DSSP file (Angstrom, degrees, kcal/mol; ACC not computed):
  #  RESIDUE AA STRUCTURE BP1 BP2  ACC     N-H-->O    O-->H-N    N-H-->O    O-->H-N    TCO  KAPPA ALPHA  PHI   PSI    X-CA   Y-CA   Z-CA
    1    1 A M              0   0    0      0, 0.0    85,-2.1     0, 0.0    86,-0.3   0.000 360.0 360.0 360.0 124.3   -7.1  -11.2   -4.7
    2    2 A I        -     0   0    0      1,-0.3    50,-3.3    83,-0.1     2,-0.3   0.351 360.0 -45.2-110.1   8.9  -10.8  -10.5   -4.2
    3    3 A G        -     0   0    0     48,-0.3     2,-0.4    84,-0.1    -1,-0.3  -0.929  56.6 -90.2 159.2-176.2  -10.7  -10.3   -0.4
    4    4 A K        -     0   0    0     -2,-0.3    47,-0.0    -3,-0.1    85,-0.0  -0.988  42.0-114.5-126.8 138.7   -9.4  -11.7    2.8
    5    5 A L        -     0   0    0     -2,-0.4    45,-0.1     1,-0.1     3,-0.1  -0.444  33.0-114.9 -74.1 138.7  -11.4  -14.4    4.7
    6    6 A P    >   -     0   0    0      0, 0.0     3,-2.2     0, 0.0    -1,-0.1  -0.303  47.1 -76.2 -65.7 155.4  -12.6  -13.4    8.1
    7    7 A N  T 3  S+     0   0    0      1,-0.2     3,-0.1    -2,-0.0     0, 0.0  -0.299 118.7  22.5 -58.7 141.2  -11.2  -15.2   11.2
    8    8 A G  T 3  S+     0   0    0      1,-0.3     2,-0.6    -3,-0.1    -1,-0.2   0.344  87.8 126.8  81.8  -3.6  -12.5  -18.5   11.7
    9    9 A V    <   -     0   0    0     -3,-2.2    -1,-0.3     4,-0.0     2,-0.2  -0.758  43.0-163.4 -85.5 126.6  -13.5  -19.0    8.1
   10   10 A T    >>  -     0   0    0     -2,-0.6     4,-1.9    -3,-0.1     3,-1.6  -0.625  36.4-102.4-111.3 169.7  -12.1  -22.3    6.8
   11   11 A I  H 3> S+     0   0    0      1,-0.3     4,-2.3    -2,-0.2     5,-0.1   0.736 122.0  63.4 -62.4 -17.4  -11.5  -23.7    3.3
   12   12 A D  H 3> S+     0   0    0      2,-0.2     4,-2.0     3,-0.2    -1,-0.3   0.855 101.8  48.4 -68.9 -35.3  -14.6  -25.9    4.1
   13   13 A H  H <> S+     0   0    0     -3,-1.6     4,-1.7     2,-0.2    -2,-0.2   0.958 114.7  45.1 -67.5 -53.0  -16.8  -22.7    4.3
   14   14 A V  H  X S+     0   0    0     -4,-1.9     4,-2.8     1,-0.2     5,-0.2   0.929 112.1  51.7 -64.6 -44.9  -15.4  -21.4    1.1
   15   15 A E  H  X S+     0   0    0     -4,-2.3     4,-2.2     1,-0.2    -1,-0.2   0.902 108.6  52.4 -62.0 -39.5  -15.8  -24.8   -0.6
   16   16 A G  H  X S+     0   0    0     -4,-2.0     4,-1.1     2,-0.2    -1,-0.2   0.889 109.2  48.9 -61.5 -40.1  -19.4  -24.9    0.5
   17   17 A V  H >X S+     0   0    0     -4,-1.7     3,-0.5     1,-0.2     4,-0.5   0.931 113.8  45.9 -65.1 -47.5  -20.2  -21.5   -1.0
   18   18 A L  H >< S+     0   0    0     -4,-2.8     3,-0.7     1,-0.2    -1,-0.2   0.800 108.3  55.9 -72.9 -22.4  -18.5  -22.5   -4.3
   19   19 A K  H 3< S+     0   0    0     -4,-2.2    -1,-0.2    -5,-0.2    -2,-0.2   0.769  98.4  63.4 -74.9 -25.2  -20.3  -25.9   -4.4
   20   20 A S  H << S+     0   0    0     -4,-1.1    -1,-0.2    -3,-0.5    -2,-0.2   0.642  83.2  91.1 -69.3 -17.8  -23.6  -24.0   -4.1
   21   21 A V  S << S-     0   0    0     -3,-0.7    20,-0.1    -4,-0.5    -1,-0.0  -0.702  86.6-123.0 -90.5 111.5  -23.0  -22.3   -7.5
   22   22 A P        -     0   0    0      0, 0.0     3,-0.1     0, 0.0    -2,-0.1  -0.212  25.2-113.2 -50.8 130.2  -24.5  -24.5  -10.1
   23   23 A L        -     0   0    0     -4,-0.1    11,-0.0     1,-0.1    -4,-0.0  -0.291  42.6 -90.7 -61.3 152.2  -22.0  -25.6  -12.9
   24   24 A P        -     0   0    0      0, 0.0     2,-0.4     0, 0.0    -1,-0.1  -0.201  37.5-147.4 -56.8 152.8  -22.6  -24.2  -16.5
   25   25 A V    >   -     0   0    0     -3,-0.1     3,-0.5     8,-0.0     7,-0.5  -0.995  19.9-114.9-126.2 135.5  -24.8  -26.2  -18.8
   26   26 A K  T 3  S+     0   0    0     -2,-0.4     7,-0.1     1,-0.2     5,-0.0  -0.210  89.1  20.2 -66.1 156.2  -24.2  -26.3  -22.5
   27   27 A N  T 3  S+     0   0    0      1,-0.2     2,-0.3     5,-0.2    -1,-0.2   0.824  85.7 143.5  53.2  41.7  -26.7  -24.8  -25.1
   28   28 A Q    <   -     0   0    0     -3,-0.5    -1,-0.2     4,-0.2     4,-0.1  -0.755  50.3-113.3-104.1 156.0  -28.6  -22.6  -22.7
   29   29 A N  S    S+     0   0    0     -2,-0.3     2,-0.2     1,-0.1     3,-0.0  -0.960 109.9  38.0-131.3 117.2  -29.9  -19.2  -23.4
   30   30 A P  S    S-     0   0    0      0, 0.0    -1,-0.1     0, 0.0    -2,-0.0   0.457 118.8-109.3 -71.1 154.5  -28.6  -16.9  -21.9
   31   31 A E        -     0   0    0     -2,-0.2     2,-0.4    -4,-0.1    -2,-0.1  -0.247  30.7-155.5 -63.8 145.2  -25.3  -18.8  -22.4
   32   32 A Q        +     0   0    0     -7,-0.5     2,-0.3    -4,-0.1    -4,-0.2  -0.898  29.3 137.8-115.6 139.0  -23.6  -20.4  -19.5
   33   33 A N  S  > S-     0   0    0     -2,-0.4     4,-2.3    -7,-0.1     3,-0.2  -0.952  70.1 -71.7-169.5-170.6  -19.8  -21.1  -19.4
   34   34 A C  H  > S+     0   0    0     -2,-0.3     4,-2.7     1,-0.2     5,-0.2   0.852 127.8  56.2 -68.7 -32.6  -16.8  -20.9  -17.1
   35   35 A Y  H  > S+     0   0    0      1,-0.2     4,-2.1     2,-0.2    -1,-0.2   0.957 111.1  43.4 -61.0 -49.8  -16.9  -16.9  -17.3
   36   36 A T  H  > S+     0   0    0      2,-0.2     4,-2.3     1,-0.2    -2,-0.2   0.821 113.8  52.2 -66.7 -34.7  -20.5  -16.8  -16.1
   37   37 A W  H  X S+     0   0    0     -4,-2.3     4,-2.1     2,-0.2    -1,-0.2   0.961 110.6  47.6 -64.1 -50.6  -19.7  -19.5  -13.4
   38   38 A L  H  X S+     0   0    0     -4,-2.7     4,-2.1     2,-0.2    -2,-0.2   0.876 110.4  51.3 -53.7 -45.7  -16.8  -17.4  -12.2
   39   39 A R  H  X S+     0   0    0     -4,-2.1     4,-2.2     1,-0.2    -1,-0.2   0.931 113.1  45.3 -56.5 -53.3  -18.9  -14.3  -12.1
   40   40 A E  H  X S+     0   0    0     -4,-2.3     4,-1.7     1,-0.2    -1,-0.2   0.777 111.6  53.1 -63.1 -31.3  -21.7  -16.1  -10.1
   41   41 A A  H  X S+     0   0    0     -4,-2.1     4,-1.8     2,-0.2    -1,-0.2   0.835 109.6  46.8 -81.7 -30.6  -19.1  -17.7   -7.7
   42   42 A I  H  X S+     0   0    0     -4,-2.1     4,-3.5     2,-0.2     5,-0.2   0.940 112.2  50.3 -73.6 -43.4  -17.5  -14.3   -6.8
   43   43 A V  H  X S+     0   0    0     -4,-2.2     4,-2.3     1,-0.2    -2,-0.2   0.913 110.7  50.1 -63.3 -38.8  -20.9  -12.8   -6.2
   44   44 A A  H  X S+     0   0    0     -4,-1.7     4,-1.0     2,-0.2    -1,-0.2   0.906 110.0  50.9 -59.4 -43.9  -21.8  -15.8   -3.9
   45   45 A L  H ><>S+     0   0    0     -4,-1.8     5,-2.8     2,-0.2     6,-0.7   0.922 111.1  49.8 -55.4 -49.9  -18.4  -15.2   -2.0
   46   46 A Q  H ><5S+     0   0    0     -4,-3.5     3,-1.1     4,-0.2    -2,-0.2   0.907 108.6  49.2 -58.9 -42.2  -19.4  -11.6   -1.6
   47   47 A Q  H 3<5S+     0   0    0     -4,-2.3    -1,-0.2     1,-0.3    -2,-0.2   0.724 110.9  52.1 -67.2 -20.4  -22.9  -12.4   -0.3
   48   48 A A  T <<5S-     0   0    0     -4,-1.0    -1,-0.3    -3,-0.6    -2,-0.2   0.465 118.0-114.4 -95.8  -4.8  -21.3  -14.8    2.2
   49   49 A G  T < 5S+     0   0    0     -3,-1.1    -3,-0.2    -4,-0.4    -2,-0.1   0.692  88.8 110.9  80.3  17.4  -18.8  -12.0    3.4
   50   50 A Y  S   <S+     0   0    0     -5,-2.8     2,-0.3    -6,-0.2    -4,-0.2   0.391  72.2  45.6-107.0   4.7  -15.8  -13.9    2.0
   51   51 A A  S    S-     0   0    0     -6,-0.7   -48,-0.3    -5,-0.2    -2,-0.2  -0.986  87.3-107.2-144.1 149.6  -14.9  -11.5   -0.8
   52   52 A D        -     0   0    0    -50,-3.3     2,-2.3    -2,-0.3    -6,-0.1  -0.173  41.8 -94.8 -69.3 164.9  -14.8   -7.7   -1.0
   53   53 A A  S    S+     0   0    0     -7,-0.1     2,-0.2     2,-0.0    -1,-0.1  -0.451  70.5 153.6 -80.1  71.5  -17.4   -5.5   -2.7
   54   54 A I        -     0   0    0     -2,-2.3     2,-1.1   -52,-0.2     3,-0.1  -0.649  58.9 -94.2 -96.5 156.6  -15.4   -5.3   -6.0
   55   55 A N     >  -     0   0    0     -2,-0.2     4,-2.6    31,-0.2     5,-0.2  -0.581  39.8-160.4 -71.7 107.1  -16.6   -4.8   -9.5
   56   56 A V  H  > S+     0   0    0     -2,-1.1     4,-2.8     1,-0.2     5,-0.3   0.927  85.6  45.4 -62.6 -52.5  -16.9   -8.4  -10.5
   57   57 A N  H  > S+     0   0    0      1,-0.2     4,-2.3     2,-0.2    -1,-0.2   0.921 114.6  51.9 -63.3 -36.6  -16.8   -8.0  -14.4
   58   58 A E  H  > S+     0   0    0      1,-0.2     4,-2.4     2,-0.2    -2,-0.2   0.934 111.2  46.5 -60.7 -43.6  -13.8   -5.4  -14.0
   59   59 A A  H  X S+     0   0    0     -4,-2.6     4,-2.2     2,-0.2    -2,-0.2   0.898 114.6  46.0 -70.9 -40.5  -11.9   -7.9  -11.9
   60   60 A I  H  X S+     0   0    0     -4,-2.8     4,-2.7    -5,-0.2    -1,-0.2   0.926 114.0  49.7 -61.8 -45.4  -12.5  -10.9  -14.3
   61   61 A N  H  X S+     0   0    0     -4,-2.3     4,-2.6    -5,-0.3    -2,-0.2   0.939 110.8  49.1 -57.0 -54.9  -11.7   -8.8  -17.3
   62   62 A S  H  X S+     0   0    0     -4,-2.4     4,-1.7     2,-0.2    -1,-0.2   0.851 111.9  48.1 -56.4 -40.4   -8.5   -7.6  -15.8
   63   63 A G  H  X S+     0   0    0     -4,-2.2     4,-2.9     2,-0.2    -1,-0.2   0.909 110.5  52.8 -70.4 -37.2   -7.4  -11.2  -14.8
   64   64 A M  H  X S+     0   0    0     -4,-2.7     4,-1.9     1,-0.2    -2,-0.2   0.921 108.7  49.1 -60.9 -44.6   -8.2  -12.4  -18.3
   65   65 A A  H  X S+     0   0    0     -4,-2.6     4,-1.7     2,-0.2    -1,-0.2   0.870 111.1  49.5 -67.0 -36.0   -6.1   -9.7  -19.9
   66   66 A R  H  X S+     0   0    0     -4,-1.7     4,-2.7     2,-0.2    -2,-0.2   0.898 110.0  52.8 -62.1 -43.7   -3.2  -10.6  -17.5
   67   67 A A  H  X S+     0   0    0     -4,-2.9     4,-2.0     1,-0.2    -2,-0.2   0.892 110.1  46.6 -67.7 -32.6   -3.6  -14.2  -18.4
   68   68 A Q  H  X S+     0   0    0     -4,-1.9     4,-2.3     2,-0.2    -1,-0.2   0.827 109.5  52.9 -72.3 -30.2   -3.4  -13.4  -22.1
   69   69 A K  H  X S+     0   0    0     -4,-1.7     4,-2.9     2,-0.2     5,-0.3   0.902 110.0  50.6 -73.4 -40.2   -0.3  -11.2  -21.6
   70   70 A T  H  X S+     0   0    0     -4,-2.7     4,-2.9     2,-0.2    -2,-0.2   0.934 111.4  47.1 -60.0 -44.8    1.3  -14.1  -19.7
   71   71 A L  H  < S+     0   0    0     -4,-2.0    -2,-0.2     1,-0.2    -1,-0.2   0.911 115.9  45.3 -60.4 -43.3    0.5  -16.5  -22.5
   72   72 A D  H  < S+     0   0    0     -4,-2.3    -2,-0.2     1,-0.2    -1,-0.2   0.849 128.3  25.6 -67.8 -35.5    1.8  -14.0  -25.1
   73   73 A K  H  < S-     0   0    0     -4,-2.9    -2,-0.2     1,-0.2    -3,-0.2   0.615 109.5-112.4-108.0 -15.2    5.0  -13.1  -23.2
   74   74 A G     <  -     0   0    0     -4,-2.9    -1,-0.2    -5,-0.3    -3,-0.1   0.012  47.7 -51.3  94.5 155.5    5.7  -16.1  -21.1
   75   75 A R        -     0   0    0     -4,-0.1     4,-0.1     1,-0.1     2,-0.1  -0.364  60.6-120.2 -62.6 128.9    5.6  -16.6  -17.4
   76   76 A P        -     0   0    0      0, 0.0     6,-0.1     0, 0.0    -1,-0.1  -0.420  16.9-121.7 -72.0 151.9    7.6  -13.9  -15.4
   77   77 A K  S    S+     0   0    0      1,-0.1     2,-0.7     2,-0.1    -2,-0.1   0.870 102.8  63.8 -53.5 -42.4   10.6  -15.1  -13.2
   78   78 A D  S >  S-     0   0    0      1,-0.2     3,-1.9     2,-0.0     4,-0.3  -0.795  74.9-156.7 -91.2 109.9    9.0  -13.6  -10.1
   79   79 A W  G >  S+     0   0    0     -2,-0.7     3,-1.7     1,-0.3     4,-0.3   0.748  87.7  72.2 -61.2 -22.8    5.6  -15.4   -9.4
   80   80 A R  G >  S+     0   0    0      1,-0.3     3,-1.0     2,-0.2    -1,-0.3   0.714  82.6  68.0 -67.5 -19.3    4.4  -12.5   -7.5
   81   81 A K  G <  S+     0   0    0     -3,-1.9    -1,-0.3     1,-0.2    -2,-0.2   0.630  93.7  62.2 -69.1 -17.7    4.0  -10.5  -10.7
   82   82 A L  G <  S+     0   0    0     -3,-1.7    -1,-0.2    -4,-0.3     2,-0.2   0.627  80.5 105.0 -72.7 -18.1    1.3  -13.0  -11.5
   83   83 A F    <   -     0   0    0     -3,-1.0     2,-0.5    -4,-0.3    -3,-0.0  -0.454  55.1-160.2 -76.1 134.3   -0.7  -11.9   -8.7
   84   84 A E        -     0   0    0     -2,-0.2     2,-0.8     2,-0.0    -2,-0.0  -0.955   1.4-162.6-118.8 122.8   -3.8   -9.8   -9.3
   85   85 A N        +     0   0    0     -2,-0.5   -83,-0.1     1,-0.1     6,-0.0  -0.858  12.9 175.0-109.6 103.0   -5.3   -7.7   -6.5
   86   86 A A        +     0   0    0    -85,-2.1   -31,-0.2    -2,-0.8     2,-0.1   0.390  59.4  78.8 -85.5   8.1   -8.8   -6.6   -7.3
   87   87 A T  S    S-     0   0    0    -86,-0.3   -84,-0.1     2,-0.2    -2,-0.1  -0.426  85.4-120.8-105.5 180.0   -9.3   -5.0   -3.8
   88   88 A K  S    S+     0   0    0     -2,-0.1    -1,-0.0     2,-0.1    -2,-0.0   0.363  78.2 117.6 -99.0  -2.8   -8.2   -1.8   -2.3
   89   89 A R  S    S-     0   0    0      1,-0.1    -2,-0.2   -88,-0.1     2,-0.0  -0.384  71.2-114.6 -72.6 143.6   -6.3   -3.9    0.5
   90   90 A P              0   0    0      0, 0.0    -1,-0.1     0, 0.0    -2,-0.1  -0.383 360.0 360.0 -68.5 154.5   -2.6   -3.8    0.9
   91   91 A L              0   0    0     -2,-0.0    -2,-0.0    -6,-0.0     0, 0.0   0.501 360.0 360.0 -79.6 360.0   -0.9   -7.2    0.1
């Protein structure tokens, strides 16, 4: 979790922000890829007030580590153990 949407914000609002983030282009310098897109998307959501002021790189690295652990050990029986909360908010 990277935040909670304010009242009145719809999926269309979030989609609009995400669509404004350009997709990565191959063979660019600096490199563009899904990781760089995700980082820019989270920053755009933060600027729109749709995501908390988290450390974006730390949150992405933590999520990637959890994904690798899931790939290595298999999916847990309880899906809630897959949930990553990058905020200080209670779930």
